[in-house]
Structures are given as C-alpha cells and as structure tokens.
N, C-alpha and C positions, 0 to 999 in steps of 0.2 A: 501571525507567524509568517508574514511575508518578508521579514528581514533577511538580508543575505549575510554571508560570512565568507571570509577568505580562508585559504588553507593555512593550517598551523596556528590558528587563533585560539582564543579562549573558548571554553565550553559555553555555548550560547543557550543551553537548555537549563530550565529551572524546574523546581518541584511544582510550581504553578502550571507549567506546561502539561505535565502528566496529570495533574488534578483536573485540568480543563478537559483533557481527553477522556478521563473516567466519567466526569460529570456529563459530558455530551453523550457518551455511550449509554449511561443509565437514565438519561432524560426520557420520560415516557413519550414514545413516538405517537401514541394514539391521542394525545392531548397537545395543547399548545399550538406551535406553529409548524409542526411536521405534517407532511402529507405523503401517502404511500406512492412510490414511483414504480416499483416492480415487485412481483411476488411469485414465488415458486415454492414447492413443498419444503425445500431446504435453504431458501434464501428470502429474506425480506429486506427491501431497499426503501429507504425513506429520504425525503428531501426537505430542506429548510431554507427559506429565503434569508439572505444576508443584507441588512440595510446598508452596508458599506460596499457591497459588490453586486454586480448583476449575475455572478456565478453562484449557483446554489451550493450549500453544504450537503453532501450525501453521506448517509449512514447505512451500512449493510450488516445484517446479522446472518452469518453463514454457519450452517450445521455441516460438519465434515465427518460423517459416519465412517468408521474404519481407519481413520487417521489419528493416531495418538498425538497429543499436544506436542510432545518432544519432536515427533517427525514433522509436524506442521511448522514448528519453529525453525528447524534446520532448513526446510525447503524454502521458507520465506527469507531467511537471513543469510544463508550460504549462497553467495552470488554465482558460484560455479554451477550449483544445482538450479538456482532460480532461472538462469538464462535458458535452461533446457526445457522448462515447462511454461514459463510466462512468455508466450510467443508474441505478445504484442510488442515486445522490445527486440530490436535486432542487435542492440549493443547494451551491455550492462558492465560497467567497469568501476572497480574500486580505485578512486583517484588518490586517496590518502587515508591511512589508518592512524588514528591518534589514540591517546589513552582513554579519552572519554567518548569519542564518537568517530564515525567514518564519514568520508565524503565520497559520494557515489554519483557516477554519470549514467544517465539512462537515455536511450534514443529509441523512438517508436516509429513504426511505419504507419502512414496514413494513406487511404486510397486516393487516387487522382480525382479531382485536380488539386486536392489539398497537399501542402508541403508536409514532409516529415517533421516530427517534433522531437525536441530533447529537453532535458531538465537536469540540473545539478542540485543535489540534496545533501545536507548534513543529517546523519541518521544516528540516533542514540537508542539504546536498549536499556530497559529497567525491568527487573524481576521483583515480584511481590508474591512470595510463596510459589505456587504452581502457575501463576499468571505472568505472562510476558507482555510488556508494553513496548511498542516501537514507535518512535516519533520521527517525523521527517520535516526538516525545515529547508526553505529555499536557501540556496547558497550560490556563491561565485567562487571560482578557483582559477589561479593563473594557468593551470594545466588543461583547462576546459574552455578555450576561447569559443566564440560564436562560430558556427559552421555555415559556410555559404549554402543557401538553399534549404536550410533547416531552421525552423522557428523555435526559439528558446521559450519554454513555458515558465510559468511562475507557480510555485506551490504556495497557496494561501494558508491551507491547513491540511495536515495529513497525519494519520496515526492508525496503528493496528494493535489489537489486543487478542492474544491467543491464550486460551485456557482449556483444561480438560472438560469434557461433557460431564456434568455432575451425575448423570444417570448411566454413564458408560465410560470407564477409564480408557478404553481403547478407541475412543472418538474424541473430537475436539470441537470447540465453538470458537469462531473467529468473528470479531467485530472490526469493520473497516470504516473509517471516517476520512473523507477527502474532499478537498475543494481546490481545484486546479484551473488556472486561467491558461487556456491553450494559445492565447494571443493570436496574432495574424488576423485574417479577415473572417474567420468562422464566427457567426453571430452567437450571442450568449444563449439564445433559446436552443440552438443546435447543440452547443456544448452541454447544456443541461440535459437534453434528451439523450445524447450519446453516453454521457457519464453514468446514467442510471442503469445501463445494461452492463457496464464494466465489471462490477463485483460478481455477477452471475457467471460471466465468461471466465473470470479469474478463478472462481471456485471450480468450474468444470475442468480447467487446465490442471489445477492442483490435484483434484481427485483422480483424473486419468493418469497423470504421471506417477502418482503414488501407487495406484493399482497395477499399472503395466510395467513400471521400471523400479521405482524407489524401494517398494516393499520386497521385491524379488532380489534386488542387489543386497538389501539389508539381511535377508534370510541367508543368502549365499555367504556373506561375510561371517555371519554368526556360525554357520556350519563349518567354516574353515578354521575357526579359532579352537 
C-alpha cells in the first residue's frame, strides 16, 4: 500500500485491500510471527516484522468502554472533531473530497531535535453491517507540496476497524493496523519502539474527549431537540 495517488484520480482501493485488513486483524497474534509490544487492561499491541521493510507492522486491539461504535466512528472520521482530541497532529486538513474517498493532510509535532512530520493519505470507508472499516493509502496531491523543515512520511499500510462490543452495545472495540515510515534520520529501531506506544495514547485521547466533551455536547443537543 505504498503506492501514491494524485488528486481527482480513479479509486485506488479494491476489495482485496479490505480483505487484507480483515485478514491481518483476525490473524492469531499469539502464534506465527507476531510478538507482543505493549499491554494494558484495555489495549493489546502486537508487532510483526516485514521482510520487505525495516519498519514493523503494528496491530492494536483497543477496548473503548462507554463509547458506542457510532460515536467512535464519528470521532475518528469527522476531522473537525478529530483534530480536537488527536493532539499528536497540529494540522488535519481535508484536501479533496471525492465520490469514493477523501484526500487528507496530517502534520504532527515531534520533540526536538527531530523535525516535524507530515503525511498525505487517501482514505476510504467501507461498512459491513455494524462494522466500519477505514483504509489509508499513501498519496500525493498538488495542493500538498513538501513543507520546508517538515519531513514527509510514507504510509506503507494503515487501517482501522470499528465495531460494537458484542457484550455491551454502549461500548466499542477498535482494531488499528499501521506501518509508517517516518523517513529522515530516525533509525528504524527507534521508529518501531515509538510506534508501539501510539495506539495506547490514541485510545487515551479518544476516551478522555468522549467523556469530557463529546458525550456532554451530544446530550445537550439531544435535550434541545
């Protein structure tokens, strides 16, 4: 999935892309080539070496108690909301909206002496019953030229699956798979180490914003109707 795409082009996503996402999610992480990278009561992160890249594929299983799947989906895919809680990014911008997918620009802060990073992705959503699948592909776009002093990353593989918790309709389960080359001078072992913590921090931001802001605003809107 390292192929790029320009704005306004053909839909680059196929059924095989979504099948691969589901296959990797369902792959038994306790066997084969997966090793556990991080663990908490509500998050399990696994890594898998890629024979074609020094960057590991990461897989995270996140339990989000108290966040219905519909809420989680909106918080992840509504970029006005996303930029309020996903604080690793200082800029999230929809570059182009097409019939089949959107092109989105992301820019992230990195601590000195590292340069900030950005990435351009084509993003497509597919629903299968109450399950939502989101695929992210590396992209280029004429409206997102390289920024001086910012390193352009490459999305090798990335996808998110959101579904209701089968034991609690008011909660959700989110699976995240990602493999991102941060480029620049950061060595691969450091990239792999830092990436393993990202899903846990991501979940913490999602949970906090839903508890402190999103659920309250949603209740207020419901009361006003």
